[in-house]
N, C-alpha and C positions, 0 to 999 in steps of 0.2 A: 420507520425509513432508515436507511445505514449508508453512514458516510465512511468509508475503508479506506479512506487517504485524505487527512485533513491537516495541515498545519495550523495546526489549532493558536500556537504559543506566536505567531508571525502575524496573526489580526491584529488593527487597531489596538480594536476593546476585546482583548481574549477574553477576561473574566467574563464581561456581558456575553460574548457570543456561547461560551460555556453554558451560562444560566441557561440562555434560550434551548440548547440543545438538550439540558436538564428538564425545561418546562415540557419541551415537546418529545420527550421521551424516546431520541435520537441515538441509535449505536453510534459510536464514531471510534476510529482508531486515528487516534492523534499523534502524527509521527513527528520526529525530531532530524535536525539535520547533522546535529553533534551531540555526543557523549555530553559535555558538560553542558548542554540545554535540557537533560532529561529530569533533574527533579523537579527543574523548575517548571517545568510543563507538564509533569507529573502531579504539581498543587493543583492543576486545573480541573482536574479527573472530581473534583467535589464530592469525594468520597459516597458512595453508596447509589453514584450516578452511572449510566451506561457508558461513560468515558473510559477509553484505555489507553496507557501511554505506551509507543513503539519506541525504542531504542536504536537510534541511527547514526550515520556519518554518509553523509548525503557524495557520492559521487564529486559533485561541482567543488566542494570543499575539501575533498581527499588532501590536495597536495597543499593546504593549510594546516587541517586539522588530524593528517595523520599520526602526529603524536598525543593522541587523545585514544590512540585505541586499546593504551592499557587499562584506562578508565573504562572503555567497552566490555571487557573482559570482568572488571569488577562489579560493572551494574548488571550483566545479563542474567543474573540471577533471581532479580527482582522484578524480572517481567516476561511473558510468556510471547511479545511481538517483538520485532526488529525492522525497523524501516525508518526512516528511506536508507535503502541502501541500493549499490549497484553500480553500473558504468554508464559513461555519458561520453560517446563519440561524435558530440558538435566539434566544430574545428576550434572553437574560443578556447574548449578543455583536454582537443588534442596533446597539446604539447604536457601534457600530466599523465596520460595515459598508464604510463607504466605504476604511476603510484597508486592510479586506481585500481588497476589488478592487483598490484600487492593489498591493497585494505581490503578489499572486495573478499579476495583469498583468506584473509586472516579473518573476518567476520563469519565465514561459511564454513571455518573449523574450528573458532570459538563456539559458533551456534551448532556443530556437531557434536564435539565436547562438550555441551551444555545438556544434550539429550534433543534437543531440532526446537525447532522455534517456527512460529508462523511470520515470514517475511514479506514485507512491501518493499516490492524490486522497481528500479528505475532502469530503462534501457534504451533511451533516447539516443538514435542512430548507433546501438551498440547492441540490437538483438541478437544476433548469431553470438556474440562473445558471451553474453549473461548468461543465455541457453549453455553454452559448454563449459562454463563456469559452476554452474547448477547440474550438469549432468557429474561433472569431476566433482562434488559433493552431496552425493545422493542424501544423505542422513542431517542435513543441514535444517531440515522441516519442511514446512508446506510454503512452497512460492507462489504471492498472490503479484503478477504482472501487474504493476500500474501505469493505465496510460498506453495500452502495447500497441504499437504499430509496424508489427515487425511483418515480411512477408507471409505470403499463402502457405511455403514451405516453414518458416518459421513458427507461424500459428499452428502446424500440424505435428510440428517437433514439442513445441511447448504442451500441448495435449497429450502428447506420447510420456512426457516426460510426469506429468501429473498435475503441472500448473494450473493456477487460477488466475484470474484476471478481474481488475477493476477498472469502470468505466464510468465515463462523469457526464455531465451535460456539456462541456466544452468539447471535450473528445468527440461527441456525438452531434455537432454541428459543421464536422466536413465528411465528404464522400468518402474519403479513404476509411476515416474514423468509423463510420456505418457499417462500410464494405468488411471492415476488421471483426467489428463485433459478429457480424451475422457467422461467421465461422467458428467463433467461440462455444462451447458445450454449453447449453443454459444451465446446466447443473454444478458450472463453476464459475458463475459471471456476479459480481457484487457490484453497487454504485459506490461511486465517491464524488468528490466535491476538487477534491486540490488545492483548494484556496488556503490562501488570498492570492495564491500564483495564478491559479485559471481563472479567466474572466468571461462574464455574459455581460454584454452592451456595456462595455469598458469600465466594470466594478468587478471586484471580484467577488467570486461564488460563494455563496454561503451553506453551509452542512445543509440546509431545508430545503436547499435548492436542486438537491439529489433527485427530487421529485420528477422534474424534469427530464431527467435520464430514464427515469420508470416509465415513462409518458413515451420515449423515443422506442424504448425497447420493447413498449408495447407493439407498435407498429411494425419495426423490425420482424416481430417472432409473430404475427400476426393473431395474436390472442388480447384478451381483456386488460386493462390494467389493472385491476385487482387478483389477476392470475401470476402477472409479472412480480408485484408485489409479495404474493405468496411462496413463489417461488424463490426469490431473494431473501426472505425471510428462512426457509427450508435450507439454504444455500450454507447461512452463517450458523445455523445449528451443528450443520454437519460438519462444517471447516473446524469450529472450535471443538469437536466432540471425538476428531481424530488421536487417537491414542499413541500414533509414533509423536506427538507434541508434549512437551513435558508441561503442561498448561495445569494449574490447579485451578479449583471452584473460584475463588476469591478474584479468577486473571478472566474468566468468561466473560466474555459481553452480553451472554444469554445466560 
């Protein structure tokens, strides 16, 4: 199982969830929302497990935490993964749009100077603007668009830019989410939980519930579930093997 976007530190019992991920052998990308959270969250990786921690500054917090960009720059050498980063065009965050843009531009420039990173990218109501920024910084690394719900044109453009996609069971509950996934290239799709923010039946999605996304993908792609699991595993292997991303053997999820 692969959970390529999980807020592991924000569960009510993060260590317990991390231990269960380890027991089940789940590959987890544990994203952070602020640079100051990275060190503590990284401790949940339970050395020698399949959990890796991404360094992030969430766009919804950019206006409050942009002062942590210096810390972001100091920490980036310690991880091959960056996230959650991006832009949020929701009405409640639009007043801080210019700050979000400055923060994302700084992060992408920092990634470029660091030699490239694998990025988990937020693009709620901001698909076009996120793609504009990624196009401006082509050497920032490999973007994995988390819960991407852009237009058909946006999806096609993201494909052309070499973006990847992470999709979860909560996203796949909606007709729009399923229609979006159908247009994504199968060889650049990974599963995610987005827990504990994403919910199923009123409860936070847990990392092992990515299995439900695998089941839906099997239906959408018209192939056996085992074939979907094999495709996802092959995708992850290829993603972390990209030579353009500065990733050491100890950083690899596989």
